[in-house]
C-alpha positions in Angstrom: 32.9 43.8 -171.6 33.7 45.6 -174.8 31.7 48.9 -175.1 30.6 50.8 -178.1 30.3 54.6 -178.0 28.8 56.4 -181.0 29.0 60.1 -181.7 28.8 62.3 -184.8 31.9 63.2 -186.8 33.4 66.5 -185.9 32.7 66.1 -182.2 34.9 64.8 -179.3 34.0 61.8 -177.2 34.1 61.5 -173.4 34.5 57.8 -172.5 34.0 56.4 -169.0 35.4 52.9 -168.1 34.7 51.2 -164.8 36.9 48.5 -163.3 35.1 46.0 -161.2 35.8 43.1 -158.8 32.9 40.6 -158.5 30.6 43.3 -159.8 31.7 46.0 -157.5 33.4 49.1 -158.9 37.0 49.1 -157.5 39.8 51.7 -157.8 43.1 50.6 -159.2 46.0 49.9 -156.8 47.6 53.2 -157.8 47.1 56.0 -160.3 44.9 55.9 -163.3 44.7 53.4 -166.2 47.0 53.7 -169.2 44.7 54.3 -172.3 45.8 53.5 -175.8 43.9 54.1 -179.0 44.2 52.0 -182.2 43.1 52.9 -185.7 41.0 50.6 -187.9 44.2 49.4 -189.7 45.7 48.3 -186.4 48.3 51.2 -186.2 48.6 53.5 -183.2 45.9 56.1 -182.9 46.0 59.6 -181.3 46.8 60.0 -177.7 43.8 60.3 -175.4 43.1 63.2 -173.2 44.0 63.2 -169.5 42.6 60.2 -167.7 40.6 61.3 -164.6 39.5 59.3 -161.6 35.7 59.5 -160.8 35.8 57.2 -157.8 34.5 53.6 -157.3 36.6 52.3 -160.1 35.4 54.7 -162.8 37.8 56.7 -164.9 37.1 59.0 -167.8 39.1 60.4 -170.8 38.4 62.5 -173.8 39.1 61.5 -177.4 39.5 64.3 -179.9 37.0 64.8 -182.7 37.5 63.0 -186.0 36.6 64.8 -189.2 35.4 61.7 -191.1 33.4 58.6 -190.2 35.7 56.1 -188.6 36.3 54.2 -185.4 39.1 54.0 -182.8 39.5 51.0 -180.5 40.7 51.7 -177.0 42.3 49.7 -174.2 42.4 50.9 -170.6 45.0 49.0 -168.6 45.5 49.1 -164.8 46.2 46.9 -161.8 43.9 45.7 -159.0 45.3 43.5 -156.2 48.5 43.1 -158.1 46.8 41.7 -161.1 46.6 43.4 -164.5 43.2 44.4 -165.7 42.2 45.5 -169.3 39.0 47.1 -170.4 38.4 47.5 -174.1 35.9 49.3 -176.3 35.3 51.2 -179.5 34.4 54.8 -180.3 32.6 55.2 -183.7 32.1 58.5 -185.4 28.9 58.5 -187.5 28.0 60.9 -190.4 24.8 61.8 -188.6 22.9 60.9 -185.4 19.9 58.6 -185.5 18.0 61.1 -183.4 18.8 64.1 -181.2 19.1 63.5 -177.4 17.3 66.8 -176.5 14.5 66.0 -178.9 14.2 62.6 -177.3 14.0 64.1 -173.8 11.3 66.6 -175.0 9.2 63.8 -176.6 5.7 63.5 -175.1 4.2 60.1 -174.3 0.5 60.4 -173.5 0.5 63.6 -171.4 4.0 63.5 -170.0 7.7 63.7 -170.8 9.0 60.5 -169.2 12.5 61.1 -170.5 13.0 64.6 -169.2 16.2 65.3 -167.3 14.4 66.4 -164.2 11.0 66.3 -162.6 10.2 62.6 -163.5 11.0 59.2 -162.0 13.1 57.4 -163.0 15.6 59.8 -164.5 17.3 58.2 -167.5 20.9 59.3 -167.9 22.3 60.5 -171.2 24.5 57.5 -171.2 21.5 55.2 -171.0 19.8 57.0 -173.9 22.9 56.9 -176.0 23.4 53.2 -175.4 19.8 52.5 -176.4 20.2 54.7 -179.5 23.3 52.6 -180.4 21.4 49.4 -180.0 18.4 50.7 -182.0 20.7 51.9 -184.8 22.1 48.4 -185.2 18.7 46.7 -185.2 17.4 49.2 -187.8 20.4 48.5 -189.9 19.8 44.7 -189.6 16.1 45.1 -190.6 16.7 47.5 -193.5 19.8 45.7 -194.8 21.8 48.9 -194.7 22.6 51.8 -192.3 20.1 54.7 -192.0 23.0 57.0 -191.3 26.6 57.2 -192.7 28.9 54.6 -191.1 32.5 53.5 -191.6 33.4 50.0 -193.0 36.8 48.4 -193.6 37.1 45.1 -195.4 39.8 43.0 -196.9 38.8 41.3 -200.2 40.3 39.1 -202.9 41.6 40.9 -206.0 40.0 39.5 -209.1 42.1 40.9 -211.9 39.4 43.3 -213.1 38.9 47.0 -212.4 35.7 46.3 -210.4 35.0 44.6 -207.1 31.8 44.0 -205.2 31.6 45.6 -201.8 29.9 43.7 -198.9 26.7 45.4 -197.6 24.6 48.0 -199.2 24.4 51.8 -199.8 28.2 52.4 -200.3 28.6 56.1 -201.0 32.3 57.1 -200.9 35.7 55.4 -201.0 38.1 56.5 -198.2 41.2 54.4 -198.8 42.4 51.5 -200.9 45.5 49.3 -200.2 46.6 46.6 -202.7 49.3 44.1 -201.8 50.2 46.3 -198.8 50.7 49.5 -200.8 48.4 52.4 -200.3 46.7 53.7 -203.4 45.3 57.1 -204.3 41.7 57.1 -203.1 40.5 59.5 -205.8 41.4 56.8 -208.4 38.5 54.8 -207.2 34.7 55.4 -207.1 31.6 53.7 -205.9 29.9 52.2 -209.0 26.6 50.6 -209.7 25.3 47.6 -207.7 27.5 48.5 -204.7 30.8 48.1 -206.4 34.2 49.8 -206.3 35.6 50.8 -209.6 39.1 51.8 -210.6 38.8 54.9 -212.8 41.0 57.1 -215.0 39.1 60.0 -216.4 36.0 58.6 -218.1 37.5 55.1 -218.4 38.5 52.2 -216.2 41.8 52.4 -214.3 44.3 49.8 -213.3 42.6 46.4 -212.4 42.8 45.0 -208.9 45.7 42.7 -208.8 44.5 39.1 -208.6 45.3 37.6 -205.2 43.9 36.2 -201.9 42.8 38.9 -199.4 45.2 41.4 -200.9 42.8 44.4 -201.3 41.8 46.4 -198.3 39.2 49.0 -198.7 37.7 51.6 -196.3 34.4 53.3 -197.3 31.3 55.1 -196.1 28.0 53.4 -196.4 24.4 54.3 -195.5 21.9 57.1 -196.2 23.2 60.6 -195.9 20.6 61.1 -193.2 17.6 59.3 -191.8 14.8 59.5 -194.4 11.2 60.2 -193.8 9.9 59.7 -190.3 12.8 57.3 -189.5 14.2 59.5 -186.8 10.8 59.7 -185.0 10.4 55.9 -185.4 13.8 55.4 -183.8 12.9 57.6 -180.9 9.6 55.7 -180.3 11.4 52.4 -180.5 14.1 53.6 -178.1 11.5 54.9 -175.7 9.6 51.6 -175.7 12.9 49.7 -175.0 13.9 52.1 -172.1 10.5 52.3 -170.5 8.3 49.4 -171.6 5.9 49.7 -168.7 5.3 53.3 -169.6 4.3 52.3 -173.1 2.0 49.5 -172.2 -1.0 51.9 -171.8 0.2 54.8 -173.9 -1.8 55.7 -177.0 -0.2 58.9 -178.2 3.4 60.0 -178.8 4.2 63.6 -179.8 7.5 65.0 -181.1 8.9 68.4 -180.3 8.2 69.5 -183.9 4.5 68.8 -183.5 4.4 65.4 -185.2 2.1 63.0 -183.5 1.9 59.2 -183.7 -0.6 56.7 -182.4 1.2 54.0 -180.4 -0.5 50.7 -181.2 0.9 47.2 -181.4 1.4 45.9 -184.9 -0.7 43.0 -186.1 0.9 39.7 -187.0 1.6 39.5 -190.8 0.3 36.9 -193.2 1.3 33.4 -192.5 2.2 34.3 -188.9 5.0 36.7 -190.0 6.2 38.6 -186.9 6.7 42.4 -187.4 10.2 43.6 -186.5 9.1 46.1 -183.8 5.5 45.5 -182.9 4.8 49.2 -183.4 2.5 49.5 -186.3 3.7 52.8 -187.8 7.3 51.8 -187.4 6.7 48.6 -189.2 5.0 50.4 -192.0 8.1 52.6 -192.4 10.3 49.4 -192.6 7.9 48.0 -195.2 8.5 51.1 -197.3 12.3 51.3 -197.0 13.7 47.8 -196.3 16.1 46.6 -199.0 15.4 43.6 -201.3 11.6 43.3 -201.0 8.7 44.7 -199.2 8.2 43.0 -195.8 5.2 40.6 -195.6 2.0 42.4 -194.7 
């Protein structure tokens, strides 16, 4: 299974991979797996840190911090029973976190802190919370139509002979790189324009048009809000909490954040014409109503 690990730019990532045989963690025949990292353009990435055995088929390695939003794909290769095994995944550096793990652990549901790191049962690991945060981020992006935090995108487009191309998705904020017909261009010669476009610029005028061609222009850019707006971070924590511990939320009525913010947890009503709310949490769905791209969601 390909795994996705998300962390904030400027921080290193510790990745754990587990080799299994019939669902049981199993150590390699000898040594540790060989880990290789690959950049978004398919070229070799940086070397990983030392690979360490954790037992029962689990191995960990560290990947150095990246200064900009990006991703690196990894492959961990080893041998079990004389047969080669390969585990793959991706590490994505975001411009900001959807919510802070410590704040999530300190969140109060009714009269308790069910996600504290001690003194409660069950104990939710940091890895579980991070995986749920990753899933919630993607779902929020799908509902809004854009990312609530800065993320990296790389696309290959058709050149149209004009100095302007439309970028897929919404909320593009900064161009990172441009390659045309296999030749890297100077990124500062391009800017994000109106209506989610990339424009070739020279001073206050248009620059060299994109050479007409089929899939000959590759662009890397940042998209999404600079940071989660409004109460979006709180909403994300409530949604993640409900996913991690649904039984604990079935009778909860009050959720309190470490900063003192308080929310009533109540199921969202069905919208007009039987429209189903995206989360089923009333205050969360109101936030989506306010911020979703395109049009206001049906009430």
